[in-house]
SEMI-980002 format. One record per residue (C-alpha): z, y, x. Coordinates in pm, whole numbers, padded with zeros to 5 digits, always signed. Example, Ala and Ser with C-alpha at 12.3 -4.5 7.8 and 13.67 -1.06 7.14 Angstrom:
REM residues 2
+00780-00450+01230/+00714-00106+01367/
***
This chain:
REM residues 462
-00681-02527+01041/-00672-02255+00773/-00682-01890+00871/-00333-01745+00875/-00212-01512+00601/-00089-01156+00651/+00273-01102+00538/+00424-00763+00457/+00775-00684+00345/+00717-00471+00034/+00983-00216-00049/+01051+00138-00164/+01289+00405-00034/+01476+00396-00364/+01746+00210-00556/+01505+00002-00765/+01146-00087-00689/+00993-00359-00912/+01259-00585-01066/+01470-00322-01235/+01832-00401-01311/+01884-00629-01011/+02033-00340-00811/+02361-00412-00996/+02403-00752-00830/+02668-00790-00558/+02422-00972-00328/+02184-00678-00276/+02199-00357-00069/+01972-00149-00290/+02225+00128-00350/+02252+00168+00031/+01891+00289+00052/+02007+00627+00185/+02158+00464+00494/+01934+00417+00798/+02124+00102+00895/+02000-00070+00579/+01640-00018+00685/+01694-00096+01052/+01848-00429+00952/+01548-00500+00727/+01277-00425+00983/+01456-00634+01244/+01465-00927+01001/+01091-00885+00937/+01003-00846+01303/+01205-01149+01409/+01013-01356+01152/+00682-01212+01276/+00590-01033+00953/+00287-00811+00999/+00435-00496+00849/+00682-00316+00632/+00483-00167+00343/+00672+00118+00171/+00564+00228-00176/+00633+00576-00314/+00611+00799-00623/+00629+01178-00650/+00730+01242-01011/+00926+01120-01313/+00787+01163-01665/+00952+01131-02008/+00725+00829-02049/+00947+00574-02227/+01091+00627-02575/+00991+00991-02538/+01248+01054-02266/+01321+01017-01898/+01671+00886-01972/+01591+00520-01898/+01447+00614-01558/+01761+00809-01468/+02016+00570-01620/+01862+00262-01461/+01734+00417-01136/+01373+00322-01213/+01219+00457-00891/+01446+00762-00898/+01628+00867-00685/+01364+00810-00421/+01319+00940-00067/+01000+01010+00126/+00829+00699+00262/+00675+00880+00558/+01008+01014+00682/+01152+00664+00663/+00860+00514+00856/+00908+00774+01129/+01275+00684+01158/+01196+00313+01195/+00946+00343+01481/+01219+00328+01743/+01388+00028+01580/+01073-00187+01610/+00828-00288+01880/+00553-00486+01705/+00597-00450+01330/+00327-00253+01148/+00462+00039+00945/+00270+00144+00634/+00363+00452+00436/+00238+00565+00096/+00115+00919+00044/-00071+01067-00251/-00368+01299-00225/-00156+01537-00437/+00136+01584-00209/+00005+01713+00121/-00290+01914+00247/-00521+01685+00446/-00507+01903+00760/-00131+01869+00791/-00133+01506+00682/-00386+01422+00954/-00158+01568+01219/+00148+01391+01079/-00016+01049+01088/-00164+01105+01431/+00187+01189+01550/+00332+00873+01397/+00052+00663+01542/+00117+00808+01888/+00492+00749+01867/+00449+00392+01739/+00176+00304+01993/-00075+00239+01716/+00129+00068+01442/+00076+00302+01146/-00093+00228+00815/-00155+00455+00516/-00156+00342+00154/-00391+00587-00021/-00282+00668-00376/-00409+00914-00634/-00091+00916-00852/-00072+00849-01225/+00215+01074-01328/+00180+01408-01508/+00504+01519-01348/+00363+01436-01005/+00075+01673-01077/+00312+01935-01218/+00525+01919-00905/+00221+02031-00704/+00090+02313-00919/-00122+02138-01183/-00063+02135-01559/-00119+01759-01586/-00275+01474-01393/-00652+01499-01366/-00862+01230-01542/-00872+00888-01379/-01220+00886-01228/-01190+01250-01120/-00885+01155-00913/-01105+00924-00710/-01365+01197-00661/-01079+01411-00527/-00974+01122-00303/-01330+01098-00166/-01313+01455-00041/-00956+01413+00084/-01048+01122+00309/-01369+01295+00417/-01160+01579+00563/-00933+01329+00734/-01221+01130+00881/-01374+01446+01022/-01044+01540+01185/-00946+01195+01311/-01288+01067+01417/-01505+01374+01477/-01297+01662+01605/-01216+01511+01946/-01487+01321+02134/-01410+01024+02352/-01316+01150+02697/-01190+01485+02570/-00853+01427+02734/-00886+01463+03112/-00520+01498+03219/-00618+01636+03559/-00306+01802+03699/-00471+01902+04027/-00743+02097+03846/-00502+02227+03580/-00723+02077+03309/-00567+01865+03039/-00862+01855+02800/-01233+01941+02799/-01316+02224+02552/-01676+02105+02525/-01556+01779+02370/-01326+01929+02105/-01482+02063+01787/-01420+02248+01465/-01523+02051+01157/-01632+02338+00926/-01551+02143+00608/-01620+02323+00281/-01588+02123-00039/-01477+02147-00399/-01106+02139-00317/-01069+02200+00056/-01193+02441+00319/-01087+02328+00666/-01215+02480+00990/-01032+02265+01245/-01004+02146+01513/-00757+01862+01472/-00448+01971+01667/-00345+01622+01778/-00540+01438+02045/-00672+01100+01929/-00407+00833+01884/-00461+00468+01973/-00614+00395+01634/-00743+00749+01564/-00750+00662+01192/-00447+00459+01076/-00506+00128+00901/-00622+00220+00550/-00485+00054+00237/-00550+00124-00129/-00393-00019-00443/-00611+00086-00737/-00749-00208-00937/-00956-00011-01188/-01334-00002-01147/-01316+00339-00983/-01028+00222-00766/-01213-00088-00652/-01522+00115-00572/-01311+00355-00364/-01150+00062-00182/-01491-00092-00119/-01603+00227+00055/-01286+00319+00241/-01004+00065+00257/-00932-00204+00511/-00675-00367+00287/-00626-00354-00088/-00305-00446-00270/-00376-00658-00579/-00151-00793-00854/-00359-01073-01002/-00166-01284-01253/-00283-01617-01110/-00518-01747-00838/-00816-01763-01072/-00770-01399-01165/-00748-01315-00795/-01070-01507-00729/-01261-01307-00989/-01127-00974-00868/-01192-01054-00502/-01545-01183-00564/-01637-00871-00759/-01483-00634-00506/-01636-00806-00202/-01975-00751-00366/-01890-00380-00390/-01794-00378-00021/-02133-00526+00070/-02310-00277-00155/-02131+00002+00034/-02292-00119+00357/-01988-00295+00497/-01917-00659+00575/-01746-00816+00270/-01463-00927+00499/-01398-00574+00626/-01156-00554+00331/-00841-00767+00321/-00690-00861-00017/-00311-00850-00018/-00153-01010-00327/+00188-00894-00447/+00417-01195-00490/+00785-01248-00558/+00914-01575-00410/+01227-01759-00526/+01327-02034-00283/+01550-02334-00348/+01647-02653-00168/+01517-02838-00474/+01281-02741-00754/+01572-02729-00997/+01776-02507-00768/+01483-02266-00739/+01434-02257-01116/+01805-02198-01164/+01797-01903-00923/+01495-01760-01104/+01674-01787-01438/+01975-01616-01284/+01758-01324-01172/+01591-01306-01513/+01928-01266-01682/+01993-00954-01476/+01647-00796-01509/+01643-00496-01741/+01372-00522-02007/+01398-00150-02077/+01367-00069-01708/+01061-00289-01677/+00890-00141-01983/+00973+00210-01865/+00803+00134-01533/+00493+00001-01707/+00486+00292-01954/+00471+00541-01669/+00197+00353-01486/-00015+00308-01797/+00040+00654-01938/+00141+00491-02268/+00493+00497-02416/+00543+00125-02484/+00884+00198-02635/+00710+00344-02942/+00449+00071-02998/+00429-00254-03190/+00467-00525-02922/+00185-00729-03082/-00063-00445-03077/-00377-00519-02866/-00388-00300-02560/-00762-00241-02608/-00676-00028-02912/-00487+00216-02692/-00638+00508-02503/-00547+00414-02148/-00571+00680-01877/-00326+00528-01631/-00336+00220-01415/-00625+00039-01580/-00600-00243-01329/-00281-00379-01488/-00467-00464-01807/-00772-00583-01620/-00566-00816-01400/-00406-00983-01703/-00737-01037-01882/-00905-01171-01567/-00628-01427-01538/-00654-01521-01907/-01029-01537-01986/-01106-01463-02350/-00754-01339-02423/-00697-00973-02502/-00373-00829-02370/-00105-00712-02613/+00181-00475-02542/+00413-00776-02511/+00174-00944-02266/+00196-00650-02031/+00571-00686-02001/+00541-01058-01939/+00267-01004-01684/+00482-00766-01484/+00795-00979-01507/+00658-01324-01420/+00295-01322-01311/+00365-01237-00951/+00642-01493-00898/+00623-01831-00731/+00926-02058-00740/+01011-02380-00559/+01110-02544-00234/+00966-02413+00092/+00707-02691+00084/+00593-02629-00273/+00585-02254-00211/+00360-02319+00088/+00141-02536-00137/+00111-02251-00388/+00031-02000-00115/-00248-02229+00002/-00384-02224-00354/-00378-01844-00353/-00549-01846-00015/-00824-02074-00145/-00875-01819-00422/-00955-01564-00153/-00641-01366-00073/-00585-01266+00289/-00216-01191+00268/+00098-01125+00067/+00312-00822-00007/+00648-00994-00051/+00833-00835-00346/+01209-00871-00327/+01455-00976-00595/+01745-00874-00371/+01727-00700-00035/+01751-00807+00235/+01836-01145+00080/+01487-01227-00048/+01338-01144+00291/+01599-01347+00480/+01540-01653+00260/+01165-01630+00305/+01197-01571+00680/+01438-01856+00742/+01313-02117+00495/+00948-02056+00415/+00802-01896+00730/+00869-02205+00950/+00680-02427+00701/+00393-02179+00690/+00384-02156+01069/+00365-02535+01095/+00062-02527+00865/-00104-02242+01053/-00058-02007+00758/+00179-01762+00932/+00167-01625+01283/+00418-01752+01539/+00395-01441+01752/+00230-01100+01754/-00112-01063+01906/-00188-00786+02154/-00290-00435+02064/-00256-00208+01765/-00186-00282+01400/-00561-00291+01331/-00631-00528+01620/-00367-00769+01492/-00508-00767+01138/-00870-00798+01253/-00871-01009+01568/-01140-00896+01811/-01208-00575+01619/-01077-00318+01865/-00825-00045+01792/-01067+00186+01609/-01242+00156+01275/-01561-00047+01306/-01903+00116+01296/-01964+00004+00937/-01684+00223+00803/-01795+00563+00665/-01554+00744+00898/-01762+00626+01193/-02043+00860+01081/-01834+01158+01200/-01808+01037+01560/-02002+01286+01773/-02112+01462+01454/-01981+01800+01572/-02081+01778+01937/-02312+02076+01909/-02028+02300+01789/-01826+02433+02085/-01463+02520+02022/-01453+02895+01972/-01292+03146+01749/-01485+03223+01430/-01658+03560+01417/-01456+03849+01281/
***
């Protein structure tokens, strides 16, 4: 029997996430995103169907990136207004028992010392169900909102990310030794000072003394995800991530990307299967093939082309509203999400992407349409290409998730492609059966375990 796939509900704490314009439909609750009940209903749907996690995307800026203005983003609610993904995840811990909860946070938006404590807190409260999607941000406005003049160059963002996670690894994995917590009421000793350490980090961007103020959570380090598909992004994922979100345009494109990235994982000294590949897919389900196609056409009629192109323009750092749609993308100076272009060209060998192709790739490449049985067939094809799981992208919410849960999940469970119940342990243990709650010894964070044992906790000299 085939190895089961991981399934995440993919959403954003905003009106409109991916398929812009569909928020206007009467069969969606997207404009109720400010209401906690909307999200509680969603996570309960996902948990009942035994989804692995809710994966919440996020952005931290809005640029005048389409037609020289931000008007399209505001008029059409293209990822604005948007609320904080981490605050939402914290609110949903008590509404769930087994569902993994993955938030998105950029290296721009929070100092690593405070972020480490926040995620340790969430991991404690959830009993080890927290994941972090590591992003470097592509928006100039995101950078400007945090004191910079503009976003730093692409590869430099990943160098920044390397130091950011280094600080976190030192805090999560190195600051508190195993056995530091004694909890001995009779002796009035809760923790052992000799097993708690300062980290003395000094780098290009951060100077952090420590110690970590939270005691180790069940996972210590949350499950680590990363979504960059550029060469620098893949290299970062190969070193650090446990799951990477990909948007290949077809199974063959996924196969190429996965093969290349697994080689990078091995080169980084890890097992190639230490990294899970989670493909973003939108699924349209029908009782018959024709019904499914009709539903897809109905959605397409409501999708906003301007909204979609505005989204892509921001991510690419190129104003597509001012370009010839037949212009080859390779002629443009791209300093945004390079993986979008790369994914299209990997899925269409020998074909160079045009501006028009990018719009089509975003609108249709990540959709599969059909009956529950034919959708399961297509997911098996994606699995044979190497994917380990799916981030399910909604057309309407919670409708798309309900349809998938009620109609497709039972077929997948019968084929062994979806779990019928949650396994024991933490989020990490459920994703990597037999792995244990903590990062494995091959991960670079493991190098900081016991690395500060010679440094007793004491106040620095005056």
